[in-house]
Legacy VTK file of the C-alpha trace (Angstrom):
# vtk DataFile Version 3.0
C-alpha trace
ASCII
DATASET POLYDATA
POINTS 351 float
0.000 0.000 0.000
1.266 3.452 -0.902
0.676 6.747 0.871
-0.725 9.894 -0.646
-1.273 13.447 0.592
-4.548 15.322 0.212
-4.179 19.095 0.494
-7.933 19.597 0.226
-9.190 23.026 -0.818
-6.952 26.026 -1.243
-8.278 28.725 1.054
-8.968 26.377 3.972
-6.693 28.309 6.317
-3.315 26.564 6.057
-2.471 27.715 2.541
0.905 29.248 3.294
2.199 25.903 4.504
0.778 23.667 1.781
3.834 23.814 -0.449
6.147 22.861 2.418
3.838 19.956 3.293
3.810 18.759 -0.329
7.595 19.044 -0.546
8.020 17.027 2.644
5.678 14.365 1.272
7.811 14.308 -1.876
10.965 13.862 0.209
9.373 11.090 2.265
8.380 9.121 -0.821
4.620 9.700 -0.811
3.131 8.538 -4.113
0.717 11.357 -4.939
-0.415 14.790 -3.805
-4.102 15.560 -4.420
-5.858 18.940 -4.536
-9.593 19.571 -4.500
-12.009 22.099 -5.951
-15.689 22.925 -5.452
-16.617 26.633 -5.563
-13.407 28.253 -4.359
-9.917 27.437 -5.527
-9.483 25.496 -8.743
-7.362 22.368 -8.582
-5.409 22.839 -11.810
-3.651 25.999 -10.620
-2.700 24.463 -7.275
-1.385 21.289 -8.934
0.711 23.296 -11.401
2.232 25.218 -8.496
3.020 22.037 -6.549
4.346 20.127 -9.565
6.741 22.946 -10.429
8.338 22.770 -6.977
8.507 19.014 -6.363
10.515 16.278 -8.057
9.008 12.794 -7.782
5.535 12.903 -6.254
2.555 12.625 -8.597
-0.031 15.409 -8.569
-3.716 14.602 -8.897
-7.085 16.317 -9.092
-9.425 15.118 -6.381
-11.463 16.251 -8.088
-11.920 18.247 -11.268
-15.603 19.158 -11.287
-17.380 17.626 -14.281
-20.038 20.389 -14.417
-17.317 23.055 -14.404
-15.543 22.068 -17.628
-16.336 20.784 -21.051
-14.686 17.363 -21.448
-12.354 18.598 -24.196
-11.038 21.296 -21.855
-10.393 18.662 -19.205
-8.411 16.656 -21.759
-6.396 19.780 -22.593
-5.714 20.479 -18.910
-4.740 16.872 -18.209
-2.382 16.729 -21.182
-0.796 20.046 -20.225
-0.311 19.117 -16.573
1.121 15.748 -17.512
3.590 17.397 -19.875
4.652 20.151 -17.472
5.039 17.719 -14.561
7.115 15.230 -16.540
4.443 12.516 -16.527
3.301 12.916 -12.925
-0.367 13.840 -13.336
-3.409 11.795 -12.267
-6.846 12.871 -13.445
-9.606 12.618 -10.850
-13.182 13.508 -11.854
-16.504 13.873 -10.075
-20.018 15.132 -10.745
-20.183 17.077 -7.447
-23.695 17.381 -5.977
-26.912 19.134 -6.927
-26.313 22.263 -4.855
-22.887 22.994 -6.373
-23.669 21.756 -9.885
-26.875 23.749 -10.235
-26.177 26.627 -7.849
-22.604 27.454 -8.858
-22.078 26.023 -12.339
-25.644 26.279 -13.653
-25.627 22.661 -14.812
-28.607 20.446 -14.060
-27.779 17.535 -11.807
-29.593 14.999 -13.933
-28.466 11.559 -15.059
-25.055 11.885 -13.337
-23.964 8.349 -14.246
-24.698 8.783 -17.943
-23.006 12.189 -17.957
-19.920 10.755 -16.274
-19.679 7.872 -18.739
-19.924 10.169 -21.765
-17.482 12.641 -20.204
-14.882 9.932 -19.609
-15.306 8.575 -23.136
-14.734 12.034 -24.650
-11.744 12.795 -22.425
-10.102 9.472 -23.248
-10.747 9.881 -26.961
-9.408 13.443 -26.987
-6.199 12.373 -25.251
-5.520 9.736 -27.920
-4.994 12.735 -30.237
-7.463 11.341 -32.752
-9.803 13.807 -34.399
-12.595 14.293 -31.913
-16.131 13.384 -32.848
-18.792 12.061 -30.495
-22.524 11.448 -30.508
-24.162 11.058 -27.109
-27.160 12.112 -25.099
-25.311 14.932 -23.339
-22.563 15.892 -25.795
-22.367 15.923 -29.587
-19.067 16.896 -31.196
-18.906 18.670 -33.570
-22.269 20.367 -33.211
-24.484 19.359 -36.138
-25.468 21.829 -38.835
-22.700 24.304 -38.113
-19.158 25.179 -39.149
-17.505 22.942 -36.552
-15.273 20.108 -37.662
-13.441 17.310 -35.845
-10.250 18.663 -34.273
-7.419 16.819 -32.573
-5.464 17.744 -29.467
-2.216 19.480 -30.349
-0.486 18.884 -27.002
1.456 15.636 -26.637
0.951 14.229 -23.112
4.058 12.792 -21.502
2.369 9.383 -21.315
0.061 7.529 -23.649
-2.306 6.734 -20.773
-2.954 9.199 -17.944
-4.499 7.402 -14.926
-8.157 8.363 -14.580
-9.991 8.244 -11.240
-13.621 8.900 -10.339
-14.904 10.063 -6.963
-17.592 7.549 -6.100
-19.775 6.819 -3.072
-23.059 5.237 -4.145
-23.326 1.618 -5.318
-24.215 2.444 -8.943
-21.474 5.041 -9.261
-18.948 2.653 -7.719
-19.913 -0.079 -10.169
-19.572 2.251 -13.139
-16.258 3.534 -11.769
-14.918 -0.005 -11.654
-15.993 -0.455 -15.248
-14.618 2.732 -16.855
-11.860 4.125 -14.597
-8.377 3.228 -13.375
-9.064 4.080 -9.756
-11.691 5.211 -7.250
-11.407 8.225 -4.950
-13.195 7.476 -1.681
-14.170 9.469 1.375
-15.351 8.268 4.808
-14.221 4.709 4.178
-14.245 2.306 7.117
-11.954 -0.684 6.718
-14.513 -2.844 8.504
-17.211 -2.003 5.941
-15.126 -1.546 2.801
-16.139 -4.831 1.196
-19.909 -4.384 1.403
-19.998 -0.597 0.896
-17.389 -0.298 -1.846
-15.365 -3.219 -3.146
-18.248 -5.486 -4.053
-19.589 -2.760 -6.366
-16.188 -1.921 -7.849
-15.583 -5.616 -8.462
-18.907 -5.944 -10.291
-17.953 -3.068 -12.559
-14.539 -4.536 -13.285
-16.217 -7.817 -14.206
-18.412 -5.972 -16.724
-15.224 -4.761 -18.392
-13.710 -8.244 -18.271
-11.212 -7.204 -15.607
-10.447 -7.778 -11.938
-9.370 -5.346 -9.232
-5.723 -6.151 -10.033
-4.104 -2.880 -11.057
-7.113 -0.818 -9.994
-6.256 1.892 -7.445
-8.564 1.990 -4.408
-7.688 5.385 -2.981
-9.496 6.737 0.095
-8.618 9.949 1.915
-8.434 9.817 5.717
-7.808 12.678 8.134
-4.818 11.965 10.387
-4.230 13.188 13.946
-1.299 11.868 15.962
-1.322 11.770 19.748
-1.482 9.644 22.857
-3.916 6.735 22.707
-5.462 8.028 25.928
-6.494 11.165 24.014
-8.270 9.457 21.101
-11.627 10.940 22.125
-10.171 14.454 22.083
-8.489 13.791 18.746
-11.808 12.581 17.351
-13.475 15.786 18.515
-11.255 17.817 16.188
-12.965 16.135 13.226
-16.552 16.574 14.406
-17.187 19.730 12.332
-15.689 18.035 9.262
-17.816 14.913 9.656
-20.939 16.941 10.446
-20.474 19.024 7.300
-20.408 15.982 5.049
-22.885 13.696 6.800
-25.231 16.517 7.746
-24.873 19.336 5.282
-23.266 18.209 2.038
-26.164 18.170 -0.384
-29.874 18.368 0.313
-32.106 16.411 2.662
-32.997 14.102 -0.211
-29.573 13.868 -1.885
-26.668 13.515 0.519
-24.408 10.693 -0.624
-22.273 10.853 2.522
-25.303 10.542 4.759
-26.436 7.462 2.854
-22.952 5.984 3.206
-23.068 6.460 6.974
-26.413 4.690 6.994
-25.008 1.773 4.978
-22.260 1.506 7.599
-24.884 0.905 10.274
-25.476 4.431 11.573
-29.025 4.864 10.226
-30.558 6.631 13.235
-27.489 8.745 13.951
-27.162 9.861 10.313
-30.772 11.057 10.263
-30.286 12.998 13.508
-27.035 14.589 12.320
-28.657 15.740 9.086
-31.791 17.085 10.776
-29.757 19.133 13.234
-27.319 20.418 10.613
-29.971 21.485 8.114
-31.959 23.212 10.872
-28.915 25.375 11.643
-27.767 23.524 14.755
-24.258 22.702 13.559
-22.918 22.228 17.072
-25.718 19.819 17.859
-25.020 17.930 14.644
-21.352 17.605 15.542
-22.200 16.440 19.054
-24.548 13.784 17.643
-21.779 12.043 15.703
-20.774 8.794 17.408
-17.084 8.722 18.281
-16.950 5.268 16.755
-17.959 6.664 13.348
-15.147 9.215 13.460
-12.632 6.660 14.708
-13.493 4.247 11.888
-13.113 6.897 9.170
-9.940 8.661 10.384
-6.495 7.725 11.662
-6.146 8.691 15.308
-3.697 8.117 18.136
-0.168 6.793 18.447
1.984 5.615 15.569
1.364 2.017 16.618
-2.404 2.503 16.683
-2.316 4.183 13.284
-0.135 1.335 11.965
-2.787 -1.153 13.079
-5.453 0.833 11.226
-3.285 1.074 8.109
-2.833 -2.684 8.165
-6.607 -3.100 8.360
-7.103 -0.860 5.326
-4.453 -2.709 3.332
-6.023 -6.053 4.217
-9.437 -4.685 3.220
-8.177 -3.814 -0.261
-6.894 -0.217 -0.180
-3.929 0.342 -2.497
-3.231 4.061 -1.948
-4.077 5.634 1.399
-4.187 9.419 1.103
-3.681 11.306 4.336
-5.025 14.716 5.323
-2.670 15.564 8.213
-4.174 17.706 10.955
-2.227 20.353 12.810
-2.452 23.978 13.886
1.105 24.731 12.770
3.332 23.725 9.902
5.544 21.734 12.249
2.555 19.739 13.505
1.469 18.927 9.958
4.997 17.887 8.973
5.239 15.712 12.080
1.964 14.042 11.088
3.354 13.281 7.631
6.436 11.688 9.131
4.279 9.701 11.533
2.359 8.409 8.534
5.554 7.097 6.987
6.661 5.555 10.279
3.274 3.900 10.759
3.384 2.417 7.261
6.803 0.941 8.039
5.676 -0.462 11.411
2.677 -2.021 9.687
5.072 -3.838 7.345
3.542 -2.150 4.291
6.361 0.098 3.115
LINES 1 352
351 0 1 2 3 4 5 6 7 8 9 10 11 12 13 14 15 16 17 18 19 20 21 22 23 24 25 26 27 28 29 30 31 32 33 34 35 36 37 38 39 40 41 42 43 44 45 46 47 48 49 50 51 52 53 54 55 56 57 58 59 60 61 62 63 64 65 66 67 68 69 70 71 72 73 74 75 76 77 78 79 80 81 82 83 84 85 86 87 88 89 90 91 92 93 94 95 96 97 98 99 100 101 102 103 104 105 106 107 108 109 110 111 112 113 114 115 116 117 118 119 120 121 122 123 124 125 126 127 128 129 130 131 132 133 134 135 136 137 138 139 140 141 142 143 144 145 146 147 148 149 150 151 152 153 154 155 156 157 158 159 160 161 162 163 164 165 166 167 168 169 170 171 172 173 174 175 176 177 178 179 180 181 182 183 184 185 186 187 188 189 190 191 192 193 194 195 196 197 198 199 200 201 202 203 204 205 206 207 208 209 210 211 212 213 214 215 216 217 218 219 220 221 222 223 224 225 226 227 228 229 230 231 232 233 234 235 236 237 238 239 240 241 242 243 244 245 246 247 248 249 250 251 252 253 254 255 256 257 258 259 260 261 262 263 264 265 266 267 268 269 270 271 272 273 274 275 276 277 278 279 280 281 282 283 284 285 286 287 288 289 290 291 292 293 294 295 296 297 298 299 300 301 302 303 304 305 306 307 308 309 310 311 312 313 314 315 316 317 318 319 320 321 322 323 324 325 326 327 328 329 330 331 332 333 334 335 336 337 338 339 340 341 342 343 344 345 346 347 348 349 350
């Protein structure tokens, strides 16, 4: 199992230190550095900045928003980043959710699976540098009846095949991801529930494509907080607002993929309560309603030995790249967390 680093969103409060964290991850041998986007910072700019000042670590979008870009533009961006980074780019895609897609990008959140499939097909075709033509339900290239003609990408990517990931949570999306992608970007994964919530669906999709999970990158992101095992409850408390945001407030009452995931993990009653409190404006109450066990299962908390045990559980469950989001109020704390991640991987016998 490899380690990755997830910088999250630019503008989250620790921006001045992000480059130093990425450079330390590069020095420590981390496999990939991910950056996110929603309705603030864009990921492409951050990844260009990181790639220019690191040497070996891959840079990846987790995610590029599908409603934000035409697929041909995504192919252009991927090819450019791969070229500028010397073949170190990984393309992660996601449809976002209805609030962001419709509220920020003005794109209807309808038929997300079909849109994702067509998007991936166009991106892959564009990056082959063949002349681009496509007829689908959501995109037709060139537009019929006009002056447009099939055009081919003029940029030569460093590699013939740029790894393509999809952020997936629901069973149908996971199955399609296994079928059409090279990896899955996961959030709130519990090692104990990974088979029934995730891998069984990915495996079904791989079977549709005549493949197995061999070579497919199962890549969850987990927040990491290092400390004494006696202080695990306090460490878990630092992630209550984060968990409440996703389980309670990410999406609408009817469409919250993270809430449904928590329910599939056995927290049906708690997930409903967290969402009701969050959407009513009681964010503190929502955070307080989160069971410590849910946080503990979806983060890495405690001593290096305890974290090593959890890493071993994830590796045994089927994770191939474990991306860490190191917590810390200072740069030195975040760097120490990165180093603890490396030490834990070694103690787990996974390095």
